[in-house]
C-alpha positions as CSV (number, residue, x, y, z in Angstrom):
1,X,-15.8,11.8,-95.8
2,X,-14.2,11.4,-92.1
3,X,-11.5,14.2,-92.9
4,X,-14.1,16.8,-93.6
5,X,-16.0,15.8,-90.5
6,X,-13.2,15.8,-87.9
7,X,-11.8,19.4,-89.5
8,X,-15.8,20.5,-89.6
9,X,-15.7,19.6,-85.9
10,X,-12.3,21.2,-85.0
11,X,-13.5,24.2,-86.4
12,X,-16.8,24.1,-84.5
13,X,-14.9,23.6,-80.9
14,X,-12.7,26.5,-81.6
15,X,-16.2,28.7,-82.9
16,X,-18.1,27.6,-80.2
17,X,-15.4,28.0,-77.3
18,X,-14.9,31.8,-78.1
19,X,-18.1,32.3,-78.9
20,X,-18.6,31.1,-74.9
21,X,-16.0,33.1,-73.9
22,X,-16.8,36.2,-75.9
23,X,-20.5,35.7,-74.3
24,X,-19.6,35.9,-71.3
25,X,-16.6,38.8,-71.6
26,X,-17.7,40.9,-73.6
27,X,-21.6,40.3,-74.0
28,X,-22.1,39.6,-70.1
29,X,-24.1,36.4,-71.3
30,X,-23.2,34.3,-68.1
31,X,-25.9,31.6,-68.9
32,X,-25.7,31.1,-72.7
33,X,-21.9,31.0,-72.2
34,X,-22.4,28.2,-70.1
35,X,-24.4,26.7,-72.0
36,X,-22.0,27.1,-75.1
37,X,-19.2,26.0,-73.1
38,X,-21.2,22.8,-71.6
39,X,-21.7,22.0,-75.0
40,X,-18.6,21.6,-76.7
41,X,-18.4,18.1,-75.9
42,X,-21.7,17.3,-77.8
43,X,-19.7,18.5,-81.0
44,X,-17.3,15.6,-80.2
45,X,-20.2,13.0,-79.8
46,X,-21.8,14.1,-82.8
47,X,-18.4,13.4,-84.8
48,X,-18.5,10.0,-82.9
49,X,-22.1,9.0,-83.4
50,X,-21.5,10.4,-87.4
51,X,-18.4,7.8,-87.4
52,X,-20.4,4.6,-86.1
53,X,-22.8,5.4,-88.9
54,X,-20.1,5.7,-91.4
55,X,-19.0,2.4,-90.6
56,X,-22.4,1.1,-90.6
57,X,-23.2,1.8,-93.9
58,X,-20.3,0.5,-94.5
59,X,-17.3,2.3,-95.4
60,X,-13.5,0.5,-94.3
61,X,-12.6,1.3,-91.5
62,X,-9.3,3.8,-91.7
63,X,-7.0,5.8,-89.1
64,X,-9.3,8.5,-89.4
65,X,-12.2,6.6,-87.6
66,X,-10.2,6.0,-84.9
67,X,-8.7,10.0,-85.0
68,X,-13.0,11.0,-84.9
69,X,-13.0,8.6,-81.5
70,X,-10.2,10.0,-80.2
71,X,-11.5,13.4,-80.3
72,X,-14.5,12.8,-78.0
73,X,-11.7,10.8,-75.6
74,X,-9.8,14.2,-75.7
75,X,-12.5,16.0,-74.8
76,X,-13.2,14.6,-71.9
77,X,-10.2,14.1,-70.5
78,X,-8.5,17.2,-71.4
79,X,-11.9,19.3,-72.1
80,X,-12.4,21.3,-68.8
81,X,-8.6,22.0,-68.4
82,X,-8.9,23.5,-71.7
83,X,-11.6,25.2,-71.3
84,X,-10.6,26.4,-67.9
85,X,-7.4,27.3,-69.3
86,X,-8.6,29.4,-72.1
87,X,-11.3,31.1,-69.9
88,X,-8.1,32.6,-68.0
89,X,-6.3,33.9,-70.6
90,X,-9.4,35.3,-72.6
91,X,-10.3,37.1,-69.0
92,X,-7.0,38.7,-68.4
93,X,-6.1,39.9,-72.3
94,X,-10.4,40.9,-73.3
95,X,-11.8,41.6,-69.6
96,X,-9.2,43.6,-67.8
97,X,-9.0,39.9,-65.6
98,X,-5.6,39.0,-63.3
99,X,-2.6,38.1,-65.5
100,X,-3.0,33.8,-65.7
101,X,-0.3,32.1,-63.0
102,X,2.1,30.2,-64.6
103,X,2.5,26.4,-65.0
104,X,4.4,25.4,-61.9
105,X,8.6,25.2,-62.9
106,X,10.1,23.7,-59.4
107,X,9.2,21.3,-56.1
108,X,6.1,19.3,-55.3
109,X,3.6,22.0,-56.8
110,X,5.4,21.1,-60.4
111,X,4.6,17.0,-59.6
112,X,1.4,17.9,-58.9
113,X,0.9,19.2,-62.2
114,X,2.7,16.1,-64.1
115,X,0.0,13.8,-62.2
116,X,-2.5,15.6,-63.1
117,X,-1.6,16.0,-67.1
118,X,-1.2,12.1,-66.5
119,X,-4.2,11.7,-65.3
120,X,-5.8,13.5,-68.2
121,X,-4.1,11.5,-70.5
122,X,-5.1,8.1,-68.9
123,X,-8.4,8.8,-68.9
124,X,-8.4,10.3,-72.4
125,X,-6.6,7.4,-73.5
126,X,-9.3,4.7,-71.5
127,X,-11.9,6.8,-73.4
128,X,-10.5,6.4,-76.7
129,X,-10.0,2.7,-76.3
130,X,-13.5,2.0,-75.1
131,X,-14.9,4.5,-78.2
132,X,-12.5,2.4,-80.6
133,X,-13.9,-0.6,-79.1
134,X,-17.3,0.3,-79.0
135,X,-16.7,1.1,-82.9
136,X,-15.3,-2.8,-83.7
137,X,-18.5,-4.4,-81.8
138,X,-21.1,-2.0,-83.1
139,X,-20.0,-2.6,-86.8
140,X,-18.8,-5.2,-89.0
141,X,-16.7,-2.9,-91.2
142,X,-14.1,-4.1,-93.0
143,X,-10.0,-3.2,-92.1
144,X,-10.8,-2.5,-88.7
145,X,-7.7,-4.7,-87.7
146,X,-6.4,-0.7,-88.2
147,X,-7.9,-0.1,-84.8
148,X,-5.4,-2.4,-83.2
149,X,-1.9,0.2,-83.4
150,X,-4.4,2.8,-81.8
151,X,-3.8,0.3,-78.7
152,X,-0.4,0.2,-78.8
153,X,-0.3,4.1,-79.4
154,X,-2.5,5.3,-77.0
155,X,-0.9,2.8,-74.2
156,X,2.4,3.8,-75.2
157,X,1.5,7.6,-74.5
158,X,-0.4,7.0,-71.0
159,X,3.0,4.7,-70.3
160,X,5.0,7.5,-71.2
161,X,3.2,10.2,-69.5
162,X,2.9,8.2,-66.6
163,X,6.9,7.9,-66.4
164,X,7.5,11.6,-66.8
165,X,4.9,12.1,-64.0
166,X,6.4,9.1,-61.8
167,X,10.0,10.9,-63.0
168,X,9.3,14.4,-61.1
169,X,7.6,12.4,-58.0
170,X,11.6,10.5,-57.9
171,X,13.4,13.8,-58.8
172,X,12.0,16.5,-58.4
173,X,13.1,19.3,-60.1
174,X,14.6,21.8,-58.0
175,X,15.8,25.9,-58.5
176,X,18.2,26.9,-60.0
177,X,20.4,27.7,-57.0
178,X,21.5,30.9,-56.0
179,X,24.8,32.5,-57.6
180,X,27.7,32.5,-55.0
181,X,28.8,35.9,-54.6
182,X,33.0,36.0,-55.4
183,X,34.4,38.3,-52.8
C-alpha cells in the first residue's frame, strides 16, 4: 500500500508543479500559481500522515515507510530550490524569459554553490531522521529496527556532502589555464 502511495505522491508532486508553473506563465493566474506551488509540501505531508496511520494500523515497518518520511524531508530541504530551478527553466522555455544561469564551475561561486547543496542535504537528512524517529516513537509497529539503517545512510550522505563542500573550500576548482601560443 505504501509503495502505491509513494508513487501517487510522486506523480502528484510533478503534476502540481507543472500546473503551478503553467497557471503562472501560460494563464497568468499568479495567485492560483502561488497557492499550487506553496501547497507542494502538503502532498508529502499527507503521504507521511498516511504512513503514520498505516503503521498505527498494524502494518510491519519497512524501508518504504522510511522512504515515505524522506519525501517530506526532501520537500522541505530541497523543495524551494527545486521550484526555483523549474520556474526559471519554464519561464525561459515557455514564456520567453532569459536563459537560466548555469551552475557555477569555478572559484568562490562554485564553493558557495557546494555549501548551499550541503545545507539542503543536512536539512533534508535532519528532517527525515526526525520523522523516522517520530514513526518509531508514535507507533509500536513490528520491524521498527529497519529504520536504524536510515540513520546511517542519511548520516553518511550528509557527511559525504559536507566533505565535498569542504574540499571545494580547501581546494577551490580553478578555471583551466589559457593555452600558450606557440611562437
